[in-house]
C-alpha positions as a Python dict, from the first residue, in 0.01 Angstrom:
ca = {
    (1, 'M'): (0, 0, 0),
    (2, 'E'): (-151, 296, 179),
    (3, 'T'): (-401, 262, 463),
    (4, 'L'): (-653, 490, 630),
    (5, 'E'): (-803, 399, 968),
    (6, 'V'): (-1147, 537, 1055),
    (7, 'Y'): (-1222, 567, 1426),
    (8, 'F'): (-1552, 607, 1607),
    (9, 'S'): (-1447, 958, 1711),
    (10, 'D'): (-1409, 1051, 1341),
    (11, 'L'): (-1786, 1012, 1292),
    (12, 'T'): (-2045, 1282, 1340),
    (13, 'P'): (-2258, 1251, 1656),
    (14, 'E'): (-2549, 1132, 1440),
    (15, 'A'): (-2339, 860, 1276),
    (16, 'Q'): (-2201, 756, 1616),
    (17, 'A'): (-2556, 711, 1746),
    (18, 'R'): (-2651, 502, 1442),
    (19, 'V'): (-2347, 275, 1486),
    (20, 'L'): (-2420, 226, 1856),
    (21, 'E'): (-2782, 142, 1777),
    (22, 'F'): (-2680, -96, 1497),
    (23, 'Y'): (-2451, -294, 1729),
    (24, 'Q'): (-2696, -259, 2019),
    (25, 'V'): (-2435, -119, 2259),
    (26, 'E'): (-2449, 188, 2480),
    (27, 'S'): (-2091, 312, 2449),
    (28, 'E'): (-1796, 291, 2214),
    (29, 'L'): (-1600, 165, 2515),
    (30, 'D'): (-1809, -154, 2508),
    (31, 'M'): (-1648, -235, 2172),
    (32, 'N'): (-1299, -86, 2235),
    (33, 'W'): (-1363, 167, 1959),
    (34, 'D'): (-1179, 426, 2163),
    (35, 'V'): (-854, 248, 2066),
    (36, 'L'): (-949, 25, 1768),
    (37, 'P'): (-1058, 154, 1428),
    (38, 'L'): (-1407, 81, 1298),
    (39, 'V'): (-1262, 11, 955),
    (40, 'T'): (-928, 19, 778),
    (41, 'L'): (-932, 123, 415),
    (42, 'E'): (-651, 16, 183),
    (43, 'R'): (-542, 122, -160),
    (44, 'D'): (-256, 19, -381),
    (45, 'D'): (11, 278, -432),
    (46, 'E'): (37, 323, -809),
    (47, 'S'): (406, 410, -781),
    (48, 'E'): (491, 62, -651),
    (49, 'G'): (673, -142, -909),
}
């Protein structure tokens, strides 16, 4: 299985502002998004047996 972690800092400034507004917080630090990913995507590796 392969994973991809998406962090707050990976987002555009506009997307960052929308996420902050959605969660009604002022800073990514309020949610620990400076060290924790917003989302982790997973996919099965087709070469696994």
